[in-house]
C-alpha positions as CSV (number, residue, x, y, z in Angstrom):
1,X,60.4,39.4,18.5
2,X,62.7,42.3,17.4
3,X,61.6,45.9,17.4
4,X,63.5,48.6,15.5
5,X,62.6,52.3,15.6
6,X,64.1,54.5,12.9
7,X,65.0,58.2,13.3
8,X,61.9,59.2,11.3
9,X,59.7,57.4,13.8
10,X,59.1,54.4,11.6
11,X,58.7,51.2,13.7
12,X,59.7,47.8,12.3
13,X,58.6,44.7,14.1
14,X,60.1,41.3,13.2
15,X,58.1,38.4,14.5
16,X,60.2,35.8,12.8
17,X,59.8,32.8,15.1
18,X,58.0,35.0,17.7
19,X,54.6,35.6,18.9
20,X,52.5,37.2,16.2
21,X,49.6,37.9,18.6
22,X,51.9,39.8,20.9
23,X,53.1,41.9,17.9
24,X,49.5,42.7,16.9
25,X,48.8,43.7,20.5
26,X,51.8,46.0,20.6
27,X,50.8,47.6,17.2
28,X,47.3,48.3,18.5
29,X,48.7,49.9,21.7
30,X,51.1,52.1,19.7
31,X,48.2,53.2,17.4
32,X,46.2,54.3,20.4
33,X,49.0,56.0,22.4
34,X,51.5,57.2,19.9
35,X,49.6,57.9,16.7
36,X,47.6,60.9,18.1
37,X,50.9,62.7,18.5
38,X,51.4,62.5,14.7
39,X,48.5,64.9,14.3
40,X,50.7,67.8,15.3
41,X,52.8,67.6,12.2
42,X,51.0,65.7,9.3
43,X,48.2,63.5,10.3
44,X,49.0,60.1,8.9
45,X,45.4,58.9,8.7
46,X,44.3,61.7,6.4
47,X,43.9,61.3,2.6
48,X,45.8,63.8,0.4
49,X,42.5,65.8,-0.1
50,X,41.8,65.9,3.6
51,X,45.4,66.9,4.3
52,X,45.0,69.9,1.9
53,X,42.1,71.2,3.9
54,X,43.8,70.5,7.2
55,X,46.9,72.5,6.1
56,X,44.7,75.5,5.2
57,X,43.0,75.3,8.6
58,X,46.4,75.0,10.3
59,X,47.6,78.2,8.7
60,X,44.9,80.1,10.6
61,X,45.2,79.4,14.3
62,X,42.1,81.5,15.2
63,X,40.0,79.6,12.6
64,X,39.1,80.2,9.0
65,X,35.8,80.3,7.1
66,X,35.2,77.4,4.7
67,X,35.0,80.0,1.9
68,X,38.8,80.3,2.1
69,X,39.1,76.6,1.6
70,X,36.7,76.9,-1.3
71,X,38.8,79.7,-2.8
72,X,42.2,78.1,-2.3
73,X,41.2,74.6,-3.6
74,X,38.7,75.6,-6.2
75,X,35.9,73.7,-4.6
76,X,32.2,74.4,-4.4
77,X,31.0,75.9,-1.1
78,X,29.2,72.7,-0.3
79,X,32.3,70.6,-0.9
80,X,34.6,72.9,1.2
81,X,32.1,73.0,4.1
82,X,31.6,69.2,3.9
83,X,35.4,68.6,4.1
84,X,35.8,70.9,7.1
85,X,32.9,69.2,8.8
86,X,34.4,65.8,8.2
87,X,37.7,66.9,9.6
88,X,35.8,68.0,12.7
89,X,34.1,64.6,12.9
90,X,37.5,62.9,12.8
91,X,38.8,65.2,15.5
92,X,41.3,67.1,13.4
93,X,39.3,70.3,13.4
94,X,36.8,72.1,15.6
95,X,33.9,74.4,14.6
96,X,34.5,77.8,16.1
97,X,31.2,79.3,14.8
98,X,29.0,79.0,11.8
99,X,31.2,78.1,8.8
100,X,34.5,78.8,10.7
101,X,36.8,75.9,11.6
102,X,40.3,75.6,13.0
103,X,42.7,72.7,13.0
104,X,43.4,70.7,16.1
105,X,47.1,70.6,16.3
């Protein structure tokens, strides 16, 4: 098995003639231990729509009301609140108080 790590953090694993199960084990371990660090910059697991909301929350370190998300993205209040709540469920945001969320960076 050959493992190559690029400067941008991309990992390439070549299992040509190697143990595929060991490669899968390694990938799962990397996902558990290394992937959370990606949250600080741009969460890889988020969809583009989730990323838009996360970016707005990240601009306000003390938290921002979902009304700001609504205004900036042209969403309904319910949609903006729902997206903030979902980011909180995923662990990328926390609810500070009623309607106010901040990004977990």
